[in-house]
TORTOR-673994 format. One record per residue: x, y, z of N, C-alpha, C, O in turn; residue in three letters. Coordinates in steps of 0.1 Angstrom, whole numbers, plus 2048, in hexadecimal, padded with zeros to 3 digits. Layout:
N
XYZXYZXYZXYZALA...
//
This chain:
149
F8FB52689F8DB47680F81B4A678F76B4D67DMETF82B4866BF78B4B661F70B3E65EF76B35657ASPF64B3D662F5CB30660F55B30653F4FB25650LEUF54B3A64CF4DB3A63FF52B31635F4BB2B62ETHRF60B2F635F65B2662BF62B1762FF61B0F626LYSF61B1563CF5EB07641F4FB0563EF4BAF963BTYRF47B0F640F38B0E63EF36B0A62FF2DB0262DARGF3DB10626F3BB0D618F3FAFF615F38AF860CASPF49AFA61BF4DAEC619F43AE261FF40AD8619LYSF3EAE562BF35ADB632F27ADC62DF21AD262ALEUF22AE862BF14AEA628F12AEB619F08AE7613VALF1CAF1612F1BAF4604F17B02601F12B0960AGLYF1BB075F6F18B155F3F09B165EFF02B0C5EDSERF05B225EDEF7B255E9EF4B1F5DCEE9B1A5D9GLUEFDB1E5D2EFBB195C5EF9B0A5C6EF1B045BEASPF01B035CEF00AF55CFEF4AF05D6EEFAE55D3GLUEEFAF75DFEE3AF25E7ED6AF35DFECDAEC5E3ARGED5AFB5D4EC9AFC5CCEC7AEF5C5EBBAEC5C1ALAED1AE75C2ECFADA5BBEC8AD05C3EC0AC85BEVALECAAD05D0EC4AC65D9EB5AC55D9EAFABA5D8SEREADAD15DAE9FAD05D9E9AACB5CCE8FAC45CCPROEA0ACE5C1E9CAC95B4E9DABA5B3E94AB35AFVALEA8AB55B8EAAAA65B8EA0AA05C1E9AA955BEILEE9DAA65CCE93AA05D6E85AA05D0E7EA965D1GLYE81AAA5C9E74AAB5C2E73AA05B7E69A995B6ILEE7EA9F5AFE7EA955A5E7CA875AAE75A7E5A5ILEE84A845B5E83A775BBE75A745C1E70A695C0LEUE6FA7E5C8E62A7D5CDE57A7A5C2E4EA725C4METE58A815B7E4FA7F5ACE51A715A6E47A6A5A3VALE5DA6D5A5E60A5F59FE5AA545A9E54A4B5A4ALAE5CA565B6E57A4C5BFE48A4C5BFE42A425C0ILEE42A585BEE33A595BDE2EA525B1E24A4A5B2THRE34A545A6E2FA4D599E31A3E59AE28A37596VALE3CA3A59FE3EA2B5A0E34A255AAE2EA1A5A7ILEE32A2C5B5E28A275BFE1AA265B9E12A1D5BBLEUE16A315B2E09A315ABE08A265A1DFDA205A0ALAE12A2359AE12A18590E10A0B596E08A03591ALAE17A095A1E169FC5A9E089FA5AEE029EF5ADVALE02A055B4DF5A045BADEAA025AFDE19FA5B0ILEDECA095A4DE2A08599DE39F9593DD89F4590ALADEF9F4592DF09E658CDE99DC596DE29D3591ALADEA9DE5A3DE49D55ACDD59D75ACDCE9CD5ACPHEDD09E35ACDC19E55ACDBB9E059FDB09DA5A0VALDC19E3594DBB9DF587DBB9D0585DB39CA57ELEUDC49C958CDC59BB58BDBB9B3593DB99A7592ASPDB59BB59CDAB9B45A6D9D9B25A0D959AD5A7METD9B9B7594D8E9B658ED8A9A758BD9299E58CGLYD7E9A5587D7A997584D82991578D8499856EPROD85985579D8D97F56FD8597C563D8997F557GLUD79976565D7097255AD6397855CD5E979567ASPD5C97D551D4E981553D45976556D4896A552PROD3A97955CD3096E55FD2B968552D28970549ASPD2A95B551D24955545D15958544D0E95854EPROD1195A538D0395D536CFD95452BD05950522GLNCF195152CCEA948522CDC94D51FCD6953528ALACD894B513CCA94E50FCC394150ECC7938506VALCB8940515CB0934515CA1937511C9D942513ILEC9A92D50DC8C92E50BC86922514C89917512ASPC7E92651DC7791C525C6891C524C62927523ASPC63910523C5490F521C4F90552CC538FA52CGLUC4690A534C4190253FC328FE53DC2A90753BGLNC2F8F153DC228ED53CC1F8E3547C248D7547THRC188E7551C158DE55DC228DB564C2A8E4568GLYC258CE564C318C956BC3D8C6561C478C1565ASPC3B8CA555C468C954BC4B8D6547C448E0545GLUC598D6546C608E3542C698DF537C718D5538VALC698E752CC728E5521C7B8F1521C778FC521GLUC888EE521C928F9521C9B8F7515CA08EC512ILEC9C90250DCA5902501CB090C502CAD917506GLUCBC9084FFCC79114FFCC79184F2CC99124E7LEUCC69264F2CC592D4E6CD29344E3CD59384D7GLNCDB9364ECCE893C4EACEF93F4F7CE993F502GLYCFC9424F6D04945502D0D9504FFD119534F4THRD1195750AD1B96150AD2595E516D2195E521THRD3195B513D3B95851DD3794B524D3C949530ASPD2F94351FD2B936525D2D92B51CD2C92C50FALAD2F91F521D31913519D2590A51AD24900513ASPD1B90E522D0E906522D0690A52FD0A913536GLYCFB902531CF390553DCF18F7544CF28ED53EILECEE8F9551CEA8ED559CDC8F155ECDA8FC563ILECD38E755ECC68E8564CC68E2571CCA8D6573VALCC38E957BCC48E5589CB78E7591CB18F2590CYSCB38DD598CA88DE5A1CAD8E25AFCB58DA5B4ASNCA98ED5B5CAF8F25C1CAE8E75CCCB78E65D5GLUCA38DF5CDCA28D65D7CA88C85D4CAD8C25DESERCA98C45C8CAE8B75C5CBB8B75BDCC18AC5BBASPCC08C25BACCD8C35B3CCC8C35A4CC28C859FGLYCD68BD59DCD68BD58FCCA8B5589CC78AA58EILECC48BB57FCB88B4579CBD8AA56FCC48AD566VALCB889E570CBA893567CC9891562CCC88E557ASNCD289256CCE0890569CE589655CCE58A255BASPCEA88E553CF0893547CE689B53ECEB8A4537GLUCDA89853FCD08A0537CCE8AE53CCC88B6536GLUCD38B0548CD18BE54ECDC8C754ACDC8D354EGLYCE58C3541CF08CC53CCED8CE52DCED8C4525VALCEB8DA529CE98DD51BCF58E6516CF88F051CLEUCFC8E250BD088E9507D078EE4F8D108F64F4THRCFD8EA4F1CFC8ED4E3CF08F64E0CE58F44E5THRCF29014D9CE790A4D6CDC9024CECE08FB4C5THRCD09044D2CC58FD4CCCC28F04D4CB78EA4D2GLYCCA8EB4DCCC88DF4E4CBD8E24EFCBD8ED4F5GLUCB48D84F1CAA8DA4FACA78CD501CAB8C24FDSERCA08CE50CC9C8C2514C908C551CC8E8D0521HISC888BB51EC7C8BC527C7F8B6534C858AC535GLUC7A8BD53FC7C8B854CC6E8B8553C668C0551PHEC6C8AE55CC618AE565C648B3572C6F8B0578ASNC5B8BC577C5E8C2584C518C058DC468BE588ILEC538C059AC488BE5A4C448CB5A9C4B8D55A8SERC388CB5AFC338D85B5C3D8DD5C0C428D55C8ASPC3F8EA5C0C488F05C9C578F05C6C5F8F65CCGLYC5A8E95BBC688E95B6C6C8F65B0C648FD5AAASPC798FA5B2C7F9065ACC8A9015A3C938FB5A8THRC89905597C9390158DC9C90D58AC97918588ILECA990A58ACB3915586CBA910579CBD905578GLNCBC91A571CC4918565CD191F567CD192C568VALCDC918567CE991D56ACF291D55ECF4912559ILECF792855AD0192954FD0F926555D1292B560ALAD1791F54ED2591C553D2F91E548D2B91D53CPHED3B92154CD46922542D51918547D52915553SERD5891353DD62909540D5E8FB53BD558FA532GLYD658F1540D628E353BD548DF53FD4F8E354AASPD4E8D7537D418D153AD428C9547D4A8C0547GLUD3A8CC551D3B8C555DD358B755CD2C8B4554PROD3A8AE565D358A1566D2B8A1572D2F8A157DASPD1E8A256ED148A4578D0E89857ED06898588VALD1288C57AD0C88057ED0F87E58DD1A87E592TYRD0487D595D0487A5A3D068875ABD068865B8GLYD088925A5D0A89F5ADCFC8A55B0CF38A45A8GLUCFB8AA5BCCEE8B05C0CEF8BF5C1CE58C65C2GLUCFB8C55C2CFC8D35C4D068D85B9D108D35B6ASPD028E45B3D0A8EA5A9D188EE5AED218EE5A6VALD198F15BBD268F55C1D2F8E95C1D3C8EB5C1ASPD2A8DD5C1D338D15C1D388CD5B4D408C45B3GLUD348D45A9D398D159CD478D6598D4D8D258FLEUD4C8DF5A1D598E559ED598EE592D648EF58BGLYD4E8F558FD4E8FF584D5790B588D56910593LEUD5E91057ED6691C580D5E928581D60931589ASPD54929578D4C935577D3E931573D3C92B568ASND3493557AD26933577D1D93E57CD21945585TYRD1193F576D0794957ACF9944578CF793D56EALACF0948580CE294457FCDC94C574CDC959575ILECD7946569CD194D55ECC294F560CBD95A55DVALCBB945565CAD945567CA993C572CB0933576ASPC9D93F578C98937583C89938583C83943581GLUC8392D584C7492D584C6F92158CC7691858FPHEC62923591C5C91959AC52911592C4C916588GLUC4F906597C448FD591C37904593C3490B59CSERC2E901589C2090658AC198FD595C1A8F1595ASPC1290459EC0B8FC5A9BFD8F95A4BF68F35ACASP
//
C-alpha cells in the first residue's frame, strides 16, 4: 500500500503548504494593527477634555481693603472671588465676567482670599459658601493671598 498519494491529499503537497505561513503572517499583522489602533484610540481619548481656565487679574491691597480687577481670560468666562473661611465674597459682586470690571472687598485679619477662574455658565452664587457647591464644570485657582496683619 502506497501512502504517499494519501499523504498528499491529507497534508498537501510541498507547494500548497508554503501558502499557509504567508496567510498566517498577514493575518497576525492585520490583527496587531487593528489592536494597536483600538488601544491608541482609547488612550488618546482619555486626556483632559477642557484646558484649565486661566485669568489675568490685578489686585491691590491696602489694609483690610482689596481691589481686584479682571484684565483678561484664557479659556475662562470669568472669575469668582472666594474667602476660604466664609465662602463667596459679597454674593453677586464676587463674580467678575467682563474685562476691566473690578470690585473692592473688605477682608478681616487672617482671611485667605482665592481668585478662581471658571468656564461655562455664570454661576448663581447667592447663598453658596463653597465653590464646589456651585456646580462649575471647570475651574482653577488663579491667585491666593492673605490679609495684612
